N, C-alpha and C positions, 0 to 999 in steps of 0.2 A: 251627497248632492248639496250644492251650494245653497245657503240661506242668507247671502250677503245683504240683500235688500232689507230683510227683516232685522238683521244685526245693526245695519246703519240707522234704521228708523227707531230702534229700541230706546235709546236715551230719551228721546222726546216722549215716547209712550210711558216710560217708567215713572215719570213725574206724576202721572195720573192714576197709577195703579195703587190699590189699597195696601196699607201696612207700611207706609214709608217710615214710620216712627217705631217699627218693631224690628229690633236688630236681628233676631234669629230668622225672621222671614226674609230680610234682605240677604242674609247669608244663603238661605235656601234658594232664592232666586238667582243669586250670582253664581252659585255652583252649577245650576241648571243652564244658565246662559253660557258659561264656559264650556260645558259639555256639548251644547248645541253648536257653539262656535267652531268646534274642531272639524265637524264634517257636515253640518247642516241637516237637512231632512234625510231620513233613511233612503238608501239607494238599493237597487235590485242586485247589487253585488253581495249584499247581506243575505244570508240564507233565509231568514224569516221574512224577507221582503222581495224575494227573487221574482215573484209573480206580479208585483204591484209597482207601477211606475208613478212616482210623485212629482214628476217634472212640472206639472201644471201649477204647482204651488210656487214655483220660481218665476212663472210667466206673469203673474198678477200679484201685486203687493196688497194682500188683504189687510185692511186696517180696522182698528177698533172703532166702534160707534157708540155714542152716548144717547142715541135716540131711543125713546121708549114708546114711540107712536105705533099703534096697532089698529088695524081695521077689525073691530070686535065682531062684526058680522061675519067677516071672512074666517076669523079664528074659531067661531062657535062650533062648527062641525067636528073639530078636533078635541074639544073639551069633553070630559066625562062628567055628566051631571051628578052622578052618585059617587062623587069623590071630592075630597079636598084638593086644592091645587096651589102649586107655586109656579109662577110664570116668569121666565127669563127672556127678556127682549134684547136681541143683539148682544147677548152675554151678560145683561144687567138685570138684577132683580127688580120686578115691578110690583110694588105693594098694592097699587090700585087694581091690578088685574088678578092678583092672587086671592084665593078664597080659603082662608085658614080658620075661620071662626068656629067650625064644627069640631075641631080637634080638642081632645081632652088636655088638661094641664100637665099630665104626665108625659106628654110628647112635646119636644121642643123643635120648632122649625124656624130657622133664621137664615138670612142671607150671610154669605161668607164675610162680606164687609162688616156687617153688624157684629159678628163674633170677634173679628179682629179689633174692633173698637172696644168691645165690652170685656172680653176675656181672652186675650191672645195667648196666655200661658196654657189654658185648656187646649187650645188648638195646637200648640207646639208639641204636646205629647202624642198627637194623633196624626197630624198631617205628614204624609210621607212614610207612614208605617206599612202600608200595603203595597206601595210601589215607589221606586226611586228613579232618578234620571238615568241610572245605568240600564234600565229596562230597554229603552231605545230613544231616539232623539225626538220623536213626537211627544213622548212623556216629558222629556227635558224641555221641549218647546212650551208645553202646557204649564210646567212648573214655573217658567220664567214669565209667561205672557198672560196667565189667567187674570181676569179683571173682576170676577165675582163668581158666585155659585150658591149652593144650598148646603146648609148643615142641619142634619136631622139626627135627633137622639131620642130613642124610646127607652123609658125608664125600666128598671128590672121588674119582671113579672107583669108587665103591661102589654097591651095590644092596641094597635091603631083601631079607633072606632070605625073608620071607613078607609078605603084605599086612598093613597096620596099620589096625585099626578104631578110630575115635574114636566112642565110644558116649555120646551125650548123653541123660540120663535125668532126668525131672522127677517127683518123688513127693509134692510138697506143693501143696495147692490155693492158687491165687492167688500162686504163687511167681514171682519174676523170676530167670531163669537167663541172666545176661549173661557171656559168655565171649569171650576173645580168643585166637586160635590163630595161631602163626607157624610156617610151613613153609619151611625153607631147604634147597634142593637144590643142592649145590655142583657144580663143573665135572665133566661127564661122569658124574654120578651119576644113579640112577634110583630111583623109589619109586612104590608103589601104596598109596593111602590111601582108606579108606572111612568117610565120616561117616554116622552113623545117629542120627536124632532120634525119641525116643519119650517117652511120658508115661503114668503109671499113674493120674493124676487128670484131672479134666475141664478145668479152667480154669487157665491159667498163661500166661506170656509168655517166649518164648525170643528172645534177642537175641544173635546170634553173628556174629563177624567173623573171617574167615581172611585172613591176608596170606601170599602165596606168592611167594618170591624164587627164581627159577630162574637159575642161572649158565650160562655158555657150554656148549652141547651137553648140558645136563641134561634129564631127562625126568620128568614127573610125570603120573600118571593118578589123578584124584580123582573119587570117587563121592560123591554126596549122596543119601541115602534119607530122605525126610521123611515120617514116620508119626505125627505129633503127634496128640494127643487131639482129640475133636470140637469143643470150644470153645476150644482153645488159639489163641494169637496167636503167629505165627512171623515173625521176620526173620532171614535168613541171607545174609550178604554174603561173596563170595569175590573177592579182588582180587589180581591177578597181575602181576608184573614179569618179562618174559621176555628174557633176554640172547640174544646171537647164537646161532643154530642150536639153540635150546632147543625142546622139544616139550611142549605142555600139552594134555591131554585131560580133559574134564569130562563126567560123566554125571549128570544131575539128575532125580531121580524124586520128584515132589511129589504125594503121595497122601493126606495127612492135614491136620489142623488146620481151624479155622473160617475163619481168615484167615491167609494166608501170602504173604510177599514174598521172592523170591530175586533177589539181584544177582550176576551173574558178569561181571566186567570184566577184560580183559587188555590190557597194553601190549606190543607186539611189536617187538623189535629186528631187525636184519638176518637174513633167512632163517629167522626163527622160525616155528614152526607151532602153530596153535591149533585144536582141534576141540571144539565144544560140542554135546552131545546132550541132549535133555530130553523128559520125558513128564510131563504133569500130568493127573490124573484127579480129578474133583470131582462130588459130588452134593449133594442137599438144598440148603442155602443156602451152601455153601462158596464161598470167594473165594480164588483162587490167582493170584498176579501174578508173572510172570517178566520180569526186566529184564536184558538182556545188552548188553555193549559191547565191541567189539574195536577197538583202536587200532593200526593199522598205521603205525608211526613211521618205519621204514627199509625199504630195497628188499628184494625177493625173498621177502616174507612170504607164508604160505599159511594161510588160515582156512576152516573148514567148520563150518556150523551147521545143525542139524536138530532142530526141536522139534515135538512133537505134543501136542494137547490133546483130552480126552474130557470132555464136560460133560453132566450129566443134571439132572433136576428143575429147581430154580431156581438152580443153581450159575452162577458167573461166572468166566471165565478171562481172563487178560491176557497177551499176549506183546508185549513191546517190544524189538525187536532192532535194534541200531545198529552199523554198521561204518563206521569213519572211516579214510580213506586219506590220509595227510599228503602234502604236496607232494614230500617227499623219498622217498616210498615207491613208487618206480617198480617195475614188474613184480610188483605185488601180484596174487595170485590168491585170490579170495574168493567163496564161495557161501553163501547163507542160504535156508532153506526152513522154512516153518511150515504145518502141516496140522492142521485142527481138525474134530472130529466132534461134532455136537450131537444128543443123544438125546431132547431134550424141546423143545417149543415155547417153554418158559419159560427154557431155558438160554441163556447169552449168552457170547460171546467178543469181546474187543476186541484186534485185532492191528495192530501198527504197525511194519512193517519199514522201516529207514532205511539208505540208503547216502549217505555224504558223501565225495565223491571230489575231491581237490585235485591229483592227479597225472594225467598224460595217457597213460601206458603201463601200463594195468592190465587185468585180466580180472575183472569183478565182476558178480554176478547175485543176484537174490532172487525168491522166489515165495511166495504165500500161497493157501491154500484153506480155505474154511469150508463144510461141507455136512452132510448127513444120510446114513444108511445107504441104499444103493440098494435100492429095493423089489424089483427083479428078482432081486437076489442073495438077498433074504429068501425070495422065492417059489421060487427054485431049490432051496433047502434044504427048504422045506416040501413041495415036490413029491417029495422023497426021504424023507419020513416024519418030518421034524424039526418039532416044534411051533414056533409063531411066536416065543415068548419065548426059547427056546433058540437058534433061528436068529439072532436079533438079538444074543444074547450071544456066539455063536461069531464073528460078523462083527466085533463090537466088540473082542473079545479079539485077533483077528488084526490089527486096525488098531493096537492098542496094543503088541502083542508085538513088532512090528518094532523098537521101541526097546530092549526087553529083550534081543533077539537080539544087540545090539551090545555087551553085557556079556561080557567074557572070563572073569571070575571065576565059576567053576561054582557055588560055594556061594551067592554073592550072587544069581546068576541064578535059582536055585531058590527063594530067599526072595521075589524079585520076582514070579516066576510064581505062587506061592501067593497073593500079595496080589491079583494080577489075577484069578485063578480064584475067589477069594472074592467079588469084585465082579461077575464075569461067568461064572457057572458054566455048564458045557457040558451040564448035565442039568437037566430041569425039577424044581422043588422043590414 
């Protein structure tokens, strides 16, 4: 798909991007720009994009904004009080809105711009290690267009004193918020990080890429809460390199935007563990695409994946889950499950679980279900005095809440429960 308008506008934008005096970064951006220039945004002729149409990105030229203005009263409901926070406004780090004073000295949190100024050589050895432009052209787009982001490093044998929230906020109509985040968890270190995506305007484009580098026996729990505005376009990719005995857990809650795509990919070394949980809830004409890939590269790896979807009205959901077990990855233990609930005859879900196994001593399984609410369960509640609409909401809430129950963070769990109750209230209105 063409991206000509973005290519035409790029030279003017490039002069404002960070790292103009860093040769390796300019080479990194130029390579990505060339890759994007060949075919533009991914099209649905590509197998991994066959269910998702990105033509809306060519209808509006989303442009970078340097505004850091935020209505703090509007933002407050999305803040987690018992967490440190980094706030990115329209793709730019806001020092005044961020709250980092409670973090210990063994944890480094900086904007990407700051790291490029202070120590670009450190960044050179890490940026692009978990994902390259060859992944697909939205990654190439991010590689060329990112304006800022967050760099987090947890020292060896240390643990974050409290969760860290990365709060992505868009406040300008038709803005492009292109961010690049690097999470480095050193040997035997642990961290809990919560990404939250929100917008106070209707139409904009979020393009965010996370690279997570986990050293030996490190542990990272990463939450993603996507609550973008109704007509927003969202791409969020999380790409992980897991060293021996590391543990990565990801919880993905996709509840907003008009069109959203989430990539969660992880490469596992010996005895590494990966757990991916997800819930996507869509109505009206929303389109939410989830693409996961777990690469078992070495023996004794363990992976668990459980995604649920709830689709109403004319919404469309996509789940593409892929587990690859390399020839050397003997004694891999992997499970994948995707369950989907359709609340309307016009709702649709495309689900494509894949197992690619090249080793012979493994334990791997996958399962998929697509269905509607059981009428006998609805009737059971009605027989006890609950009206039909409320009965259906109660059953739908229970289906979705199983994924919220997996959240250990009490404050985040309360926020997610409120979001579900707004969609499926337990009383008639």
